[in-house]
C-alpha positions as CSV (number, residue, x, y, z in Angstrom):
1,M,-12.8,-8.1,0.8
2,I,-14.6,-9.8,-1.8
3,A,-18.0,-8.6,-0.8
4,L,-16.5,-4.9,0.1
5,G,-16.0,-5.1,-3.3
6,V,-12.3,-5.6,-3.7
7,T,-10.8,-7.1,-6.3
8,T,-7.0,-5.6,-6.2
9,V,-4.9,-6.3,-2.6
10,E,-1.6,-5.4,-1.9
11,C,-0.2,-8.0,0.1
12,K,2.9,-6.7,2.1
13,S,5.5,-9.0,4.4
14,G,7.4,-8.1,7.4
15,Y,6.6,-10.0,10.1
16,G,8.9,-13.0,10.7
17,L,11.8,-11.2,9.9
18,S,14.4,-14.3,9.4
19,L,14.4,-16.1,6.0
20,K,12.3,-19.0,6.8
21,D,9.1,-16.9,8.5
22,E,9.6,-14.1,6.1
23,M,9.3,-17.3,3.3
24,K,6.6,-18.7,4.7
25,L,4.9,-15.8,4.4
26,R,5.5,-15.4,0.5
27,S,4.6,-19.1,-0.1
28,V,1.5,-18.7,1.1
29,Y,0.7,-15.3,-0.9
30,Q,1.8,-17.8,-3.5
31,A,-1.1,-20.2,-2.7
32,L,-3.3,-17.6,-2.8
33,Q,-2.9,-16.1,-5.7
34,N,-2.7,-19.4,-7.3
35,S,-6.7,-20.2,-5.6
36,E,-8.2,-17.2,-5.4
37,K,-10.1,-14.8,-7.2
38,P,-8.9,-11.8,-6.2
39,T,-5.4,-10.6,-7.5
40,L,-2.7,-10.7,-5.4
41,L,0.1,-8.3,-5.6
42,T,3.3,-9.2,-3.3
43,T,5.9,-6.9,-1.2
44,F,8.7,-8.2,0.4
45,L,9.3,-5.9,3.7
46,G,11.3,-7.4,5.5
47,A,13.0,-4.3,5.9
48,H,10.2,-4.1,8.2
49,T,12.3,-3.2,11.7
50,I,14.9,-4.5,13.0
51,P,14.6,-7.7,15.1
52,K,15.4,-8.1,18.7
53,E,17.9,-10.0,18.3
54,Y,19.6,-8.2,16.0
55,I,19.1,-5.0,18.5
56,D,22.9,-4.7,19.4
57,N,24.2,-6.2,15.9
58,R,21.9,-3.8,13.0
59,K,24.0,-4.6,10.2
60,Q,24.5,-8.5,10.9
61,Y,20.8,-8.1,9.7
62,I,21.3,-6.0,6.8
63,D,23.4,-7.9,5.7
64,L,21.2,-11.2,5.5
65,L,18.3,-8.7,4.4
66,I,21.1,-7.7,1.2
67,N,22.9,-11.1,1.2
68,E,20.4,-13.9,2.5
69,M,17.0,-12.5,2.2
70,I,16.4,-11.0,-1.2
71,P,18.2,-12.9,-3.0
72,A,15.6,-15.4,-2.5
73,I,12.7,-14.1,-2.8
74,A,13.5,-12.7,-6.1
75,E,14.7,-16.4,-7.9
76,Q,11.9,-17.5,-6.8
77,H,9.5,-14.6,-7.9
78,L,7.2,-14.6,-4.8
79,A,7.8,-10.6,-4.5
80,T,6.7,-7.4,-6.6
81,F,8.0,-5.3,-5.1
82,C,10.7,-4.1,-1.8
83,D,9.2,-1.5,0.8
84,I,11.6,-0.4,4.1
85,F,10.6,1.2,7.3
86,V,12.3,4.5,7.2
87,E,12.2,5.4,10.7
88,D,14.7,6.7,13.8
89,S,13.0,3.6,15.5
90,A,13.3,1.4,12.9
91,F,16.1,2.4,9.1
92,Q,18.2,5.1,8.7
93,I,18.3,6.3,5.1
94,D,21.2,5.3,3.9
95,E,20.7,1.8,5.6
96,A,17.0,2.3,3.8
97,R,19.1,3.4,0.7
98,N,21.5,0.2,0.2
99,I,18.8,-2.1,0.8
100,L,16.0,-0.3,-1.7
101,E,19.2,-0.2,-4.0
102,V,20.2,-4.3,-3.5
103,G,16.5,-4.8,-4.3
104,K,16.4,-3.1,-7.5
105,Q,19.3,-4.9,-8.9
106,H,17.8,-7.9,-8.5
107,G,14.0,-6.9,-9.6
108,L,11.7,-5.6,-7.0
109,R,11.1,-2.2,-7.6
110,P,10.8,0.7,-4.3
111,K,8.0,1.2,-2.2
112,L,9.1,3.6,1.5
113,H,7.2,3.6,4.4
114,A,8.1,7.4,4.6
115,D,7.6,10.4,7.2
116,Q,4.7,8.4,9.5
117,L,6.2,9.2,12.9
118,S,8.8,12.4,12.1
119,D,10.6,13.4,9.0
120,G,12.8,11.5,8.3
121,G,13.1,12.0,4.6
122,G,11.6,8.5,3.8
123,A,9.3,10.5,0.8
124,A,12.6,12.4,-0.7
125,L,14.1,9.3,-1.1
126,A,11.6,7.8,-2.5
127,A,11.5,10.5,-5.2
128,E,15.3,10.1,-5.3
129,L,15.1,5.6,-5.5
130,G,12.1,6.3,-8.6
131,A,10.0,4.3,-6.1
132,I,6.3,3.4,-6.9
133,S,5.0,4.6,-3.8
134,A,5.1,6.4,-0.4
135,D,2.6,5.4,2.4
136,H,2.0,7.0,5.5
137,L,3.6,10.8,4.8
138,E,1.5,11.9,8.1
139,Q,4.8,14.3,9.0
140,I,6.0,14.8,5.2
141,S,7.9,17.8,5.1
142,D,7.6,20.6,1.8
143,H,11.0,19.2,0.5
144,G,9.4,15.8,0.4
145,I,6.3,17.0,-1.6
146,S,8.2,18.5,-4.2
147,Q,10.7,16.0,-4.9
148,M,7.8,13.7,-4.5
149,A,5.7,15.9,-7.2
150,S,8.7,16.2,-9.6
151,T,9.0,12.3,-10.3
152,G,5.7,10.8,-10.2
153,V,5.8,8.9,-6.7
154,V,2.9,8.0,-6.2
155,G,1.8,8.4,-1.8
156,V,-0.6,6.3,0.1
157,T,-2.7,7.5,2.5
158,L,-3.4,4.9,5.7
159,P,-6.1,6.9,8.1
160,I,-7.2,3.7,9.9
161,A,-3.5,3.9,11.1
162,S,-3.8,7.4,12.4
163,L,-7.6,6.1,14.3
164,Y,-5.7,3.3,15.5
165,T,-2.3,5.1,17.0
166,Q,-4.1,8.4,17.8
167,Q,-1.2,10.4,15.4
168,T,-2.0,13.3,13.5
169,P,-3.2,12.4,10.7
170,L,-2.1,12.8,7.2
171,N,-3.0,16.4,5.4
172,A,-3.8,15.5,1.4
173,R,-4.8,18.6,0.7
174,R,-1.4,19.5,0.7
175,L,-0.2,16.6,-1.4
176,I,-3.0,16.9,-3.7
177,E,-2.6,20.7,-4.4
178,A,1.5,19.3,-5.4
179,H,-0.2,17.2,-7.6
180,I,0.6,14.3,-6.9
181,P,-1.6,11.6,-7.0
182,I,-2.9,10.1,-2.7
183,A,-3.7,6.6,-3.0
184,V,-6.3,4.9,0.2
185,A,-5.9,2.1,1.3
186,T,-6.1,0.0,5.0
187,D,-2.8,-0.7,6.2
188,F,-4.5,-4.1,7.1
189,N,-2.0,-5.4,9.7
190,P,-2.4,-6.8,13.6
191,G,-0.6,-3.9,14.9
192,S,-1.5,-0.5,14.0
193,A,-4.7,-0.7,11.9
194,P,-6.7,-4.1,12.6
195,S,-9.4,-3.6,9.6
196,Y,-9.1,-4.8,6.5
197,H,-12.8,-2.4,5.3
198,L,-11.3,-0.2,2.5
199,P,-14.6,2.2,2.4
200,L,-14.1,2.7,6.1
201,A,-11.1,4.3,5.1
202,L,-12.6,5.9,2.6
203,M,-14.7,7.2,4.9
204,L,-11.8,8.4,7.0
205,A,-9.7,9.3,4.1
206,C,-13.0,12.8,3.5
207,N,-13.1,13.2,7.8
208,L,-8.9,12.8,8.2
209,N,-7.4,13.4,5.4
210,R,-9.5,15.8,4.0
211,M,-10.2,14.3,1.2
212,S,-13.5,14.9,-1.0
213,P,-15.4,11.3,-1.8
214,S,-14.5,11.7,-5.6
215,E,-10.8,12.3,-4.3
216,A,-11.2,9.4,-2.0
217,L,-12.8,6.7,-5.0
218,K,-10.2,7.7,-7.6
219,G,-7.7,6.9,-4.4
220,A,-9.3,3.3,-3.9
221,T,-9.2,3.1,-7.4
222,L,-6.8,4.6,-10.3
223,Y,-4.8,6.3,-8.2
224,A,-4.3,2.9,-6.3
225,A,-3.8,0.5,-8.9
226,Q,-1.4,3.2,-10.1
227,A,0.9,2.7,-7.0
228,L,1.0,-1.4,-8.4
229,G,2.4,-0.6,-11.5
230,I,-1.1,-1.7,-13.1
231,E,-3.3,1.1,-14.0
232,N,-3.0,-0.1,-17.9
233,T,-5.1,-2.5,-16.9
234,V,-7.8,-1.8,-14.1
235,G,-8.6,0.8,-11.5
236,S,-10.9,2.6,-13.7
237,L,-13.8,1.4,-16.4
238,E,-12.4,2.3,-19.9
239,L,-12.4,-0.1,-23.2
240,G,-9.3,-2.5,-23.4
241,K,-9.3,-2.8,-19.3
242,N,-10.4,-5.7,-17.2
243,A,-14.1,-5.7,-16.2
244,D,-13.0,-5.3,-12.6
245,F,-16.5,-3.4,-10.5
246,A,-18.4,-3.1,-7.7
247,L,-21.7,-2.3,-7.8
248,L,-22.8,0.3,-4.8
249,D,-26.8,0.4,-3.3
250,T,-26.0,3.9,-2.6
251,P,-27.7,7.3,-4.9
252,S,-24.0,9.1,-5.6
253,V,-20.2,8.9,-3.3
254,N,-21.2,11.4,-1.7
255,H,-24.2,10.2,0.0
256,W,-21.5,6.2,-0.7
257,L,-19.1,8.4,2.1
258,Y,-20.6,10.7,4.8
259,Q,-23.1,7.5,5.9
260,F,-21.6,4.9,6.4
261,Q,-22.8,1.6,6.7
262,S,-21.2,-1.6,7.1
263,N,-21.6,-2.4,3.3
264,N,-23.4,-1.6,0.9
265,C,-21.7,-3.5,-2.0
266,V,-23.8,-5.7,-3.8
267,A,-21.8,-7.1,-6.2
268,T,-18.0,-7.7,-7.0
269,V,-17.5,-8.3,-10.7
270,K,-13.2,-9.8,-11.9
271,E,-12.6,-9.6,-15.0
272,G,-16.3,-10.0,-15.9
273,E,-16.8,-12.9,-13.6
274,L,-19.5,-12.1,-10.6
275,L,-16.9,-13.0,-7.2
276,Y,-20.1,-11.5,-5.0
277,G,-24.0,-11.3,-4.9
278,T,-26.2,-11.7,-7.4
279,M,-27.2,-11.5,-10.8
280,N,-30.2,-9.9,-10.1
281,T,-28.6,-7.4,-8.3
282,L,-27.3,-6.1,-12.4
């Protein structure tokens, strides 16, 4: 990731779905945060789906999330955000509202996987709860767009997931025209987006999500920082912010994203420190 020019990473859990495994994932992220150079911000996604052992008693798993997992994660400061997958196959609106409200009570700011497979009202719920961001949004309704626009929720497009799942991609123009900030991310995960190649996601954001190269670049920098609540320190080169940047070997952002290559990054700098490349490239 560093070699691709990445200096900040959001890490989600949600692949253990038990207190023991979720805590294990969080502890791994914490160890990386203490030893590696990229900034890691962690998100608790225990509400990723209902584990098969709770299919016949989903309330028991929700109680586990509310009464054990969220308090334990918050007490040990193992996450900044609480995320949930709102979908017919995962969690319903009322369940999501309850879980995210408990997360807020424990100091975890809401995020949502919203309206990916169907218009389930996830975008409107994100606006209602003051979520910092809503991911996916492929099936977002006009009502969801207006609600997000009125409350400042950042939309996050994940085009690599659309590529792998062969679903209709998000038409980001609908949200951009409503003045919703659109971040671009990889959704790197073993199930539906097994790539951490952010430049690939940017190229796909142009080709699948109908974004311009400059919109995609802003989506992976300033708007991505806004989706993590750190736009005052990173995300753009401005006086008073951290010197986090990547140097690319390309004549323009248009050329970079149109003529896709494996990697155009020749140097990555984090807080003024060279993490990748050589000083000769600078």
